[in-house]
N, C-alpha and C positions, 0 to 999 in steps of 0.2 A: 504494501498500499503507499502512495506517495505521501510525503509529510504535509503538503498543502492541499491537495485535491484538485480536480478540474472545475477550476472557476478562477475569476479573476485574471490575472496576468498570466497564468499559466494556461488559461483556455484562448486568452489572446493570442499567445505564441503558437497555440494547435493550428488557429485560424490564420495565421501569419499578419495579423493586425498589430499596430503599435500598442493600443490599450483596449480594455474592456472593462468599464465600471461594474463593481459589485457590492451587494450587500451580504452581511453573514450575520444569521441568527444563531447565539450561543446558548450556553447554559441549558441545553436540551438533553439533561443528564449527560452532560460531559460530551456530547455530540454536537453537530452543527449541520444547518442547512444554508447553502450560499445561493443567490441569484444573481447571474450575470447577463449584461445585455452585450450582444455580438451585432456588429452592424456593418455590412460592406455594400457600397454603391457601385462597385465594378463587376462586370460581367467577366466570366471566365478567369474567376480568381484564382483556381487550381486546386491542387489535392491539399486536404489539410493534414497535419503531422498526427501521427499515431498517438492516442491518448494512452498514457501509462495504464497498464490493466491494475485494477483494485475491486473490491466488492462493493461496488456503489453504481447508481444509476444518474443519468441526466434524463431530466423531463424538460424538454424543449418544445416552446410555445412560438409558432410561426407569427410574425407582426407585419409583413408584408407577404405580398404575392411572390411565390417561388416557382415560376413554370417548370424549370428543368435542374435538375441535380443528380448525380450519381451516389450510391452508397455501397460501400464494401464492408462486410464483418468477416474477421479473420482472414483477409485477403481473398475474398470471394464474392463478387458482385452479388447484391440481392434486388429485388423488386423495388423500383422507387418511382414516384410518380409526382403529379401537379400538387404542390403545397400551398393551401390557400391561408389567407388570415384567419387564427383561431385553430389552425391544425396543432395536434399535439403529437409529438414523437418521442418514445422512451427509448434510451439506448442502454445496455446492460454494459458496464465497463469492466467486466470479467471477459469480455471479447474485445476485439480491437476494432473500433468502427473507425471508417476513414470516408470522407465525402468529397467527392469532386465538386465543386461550386461553379456550375454553369451559368446560373442567374445571379444576379445581385441578391442579398438575404438580410433579414432583420429579424432577430428572436432572442427571447429570454431563456436562458438555461439555468434550470433548477438543479444544482449537484445536491444528490442524496447518498450519503454514505449508508452501509447497512446498518449501522448502528442506530441512525436518526430515523430510517425506515421504520425499525422495529418498534422505536419510542413512540413514533406516531400512529403505528398499528394498534400499539398497545392503548393509547390514548382513544382512539375511535372505536376500539372494540371490535374490529372487524378481522382481526387474524392475520398474522404474519406471512408475508408471501416471498418466493423467491423468483418469480417470473411474470411479466405482464402479457396480458394478449396483444397489446399494441405493435403493429409493424412499422419500425422506425422510418423505413425508406416510404412508406406509403403515408401513415398517421392517421390520425382520427379527428375530425372537426368536432371542437368541443365548446359549445357556448360559455359553459360555466369556467373554465379555466382560462377561455379568452376575456372574460370580465374581470377575472382576478388579474391576469397579466394588465389589461388595461388601467388598473386602480393602481398598479405598481410603477408605472410609467412616470408619472410627476416626481416620484423620489427620485429615478435617475437624472430627471431634468435639473432638479434642485436637492441635491444631495443633503445640502447643509439644513434644510427644513424637514427630513425624513426623521420621524419619530421610530425607535426601536420597537416598541409596542405595536405598530402599525405594521412594520416589516414582518416581525414575528407571526402576527397574525395570518396575513396574506402567504407567507410562506408554509406554515403548518396547514392550512386549509388547502393549499395546493397539492400538498403530498397528499393529504387525507383523502381528497377527491380522486387523485390518480390511483390510490390503492382499492377504494371500493369501487371504482368505475374499471379498472384494468388488471387488477391483481388477480391471478391466477390462484383459486383456492379463498379469495377474500370473501367476505359475507356482508354486506350491509345490515347494519343492526338499528333496529328502531328503538329510540331512546324516548322515555316518558320525560318530557322536558318540565322541569321543575326549577323555579328561582331559587335565588341565593336567600339563605337564612338572613335574619337583619344584622346578626354580627359580621357575617360574611360580606354583606353589601357595604356595611360601614368600613372594614378593613380594606376592601379593595378601593374605596372612593379615598380613604384617608392616605393611601400609598400614591395613588394617582394623584391625588392634591399635592402631594409634597414633591412629585417629581413634574413639574409644568413643562418641563423641556421634553418629556416622552421617553427619557432614556430609562425604561424598565424592559424588563423582560416578562412576556406574558406568562411564561412558566413560574416566575418568582409570584406574581400575583395570586396565580392558581395556588401555588405550594401555602402561601400565606392563609388561603381559605381551605386549605385542606382537603383539595379536589384536584384531579386530573385535568390537564390544561383543556381539553375539548369540553369536559363537562362545565368547566368555568366558564368557558365562552358562551357556551348555550344557556348557561344559568344567568350570565351577565345580561345577556340580551332580554333574556325573559323577564327579568326583574326591572331592567332600566328603559328597555328598547331601543338600546344602542348598544354598538360593540365598546370595548374599553377605549379604543381610540377617538371614535365618535364623543363618547362621555367626556374625555379629556378635553377635546376641541370645545365644547360648548361650556366647558368648566373654566378653561382659558379665558373665553370671551366674556363670561361672568364677570372674572377677576378684571378683565380690561375694562368693563363699565363701571365696577365699583371705583378703579384707580382714576378713570377719566373724571369721575365726580369728585372725588376726594383730592386729587391732586392736580388742578386746574392749570397749574404751572409747567407740569412735566410735558415733555415733548413724547411725541409717538414712539420714536426711537428708545427712549428711556422705557416707556410702559412695555414694549414689544420685549425687551431684555428681561423685565421684572416678571413677564407672564409667559416666558419660555419660547417666544418665537425668534426666528433666525435673524429677522431685520423688520424694519417699519414696513417694508412692502410686503413681507410676509404676512404680517398682521394685518393689513388693510385687505389683502386677497381673502384671508378667512373671515375676517370680520363681516365683510360683503355677503359672503357666501352663507353665512350664518344668518345675519340679520336683515341683509338686503340694503344697508346704508353704509357710508362711510363713518369711521370712529368720530373725526372732528364734527361732523353733522350731529351726531348722536350727543357729543357732549355740549355743542352749543344748545341742543333741544331740551 
């Protein structure tokens, strides 16, 4: 197994690109999931380098139309076809996948080592798997994973504004969906969704409120509430009507409103810093999205 894994700069090297931005979720019982954005606007970019073999998978989501490519698994060409936006391809890194990039491409690659795959399977209660039904050269169009990928793209555009709790949630949700949808021997479990106990709700909100910058792992929140991560996420939404990230954004805006009234002389830049926003522009964008207005207009009103 490689020390780093097939994500970030190592994946950029595989695709012969200068760089490939990546986010990593950690503290997943000492494992990790990483998601990397790979983009190339050049046709006939050539063969990728072999990815070092390891007990891990790449769950790849296509973001643009890719009419032509070739795929080789263990030095043998396998069927490949037109990959449309929203198509998911799952690569087993115990084999040696190599692609011939005929068309330009743009994709998100979720790197999932065995330990992380098993942790998420246990979280979801769907059974551990060793292979997937998905054929990576052809893929499967998947609206659910397409939506998760679209939600992640703004984080790559403005990484300084990306909350760890948000990245964790989407990464775990992506792997969980892939397991239940394509995992051989996996079974979808129907959970009776119940909310958080009052003490659990208080504790989760206390922790989120103390980390206005969003730098908190979802698994830490779940642990504090004595729940598996997936059960915590379902219970939190059942209780609050929001994801932890959604609740945190609204709480930030509430705090912004309080400071706008209490500190009339404070600049928006100062208030943004106090409320965990990366910049004044970040604050204004989120404030408009949540309230429909500009923070200065709200203060004057």
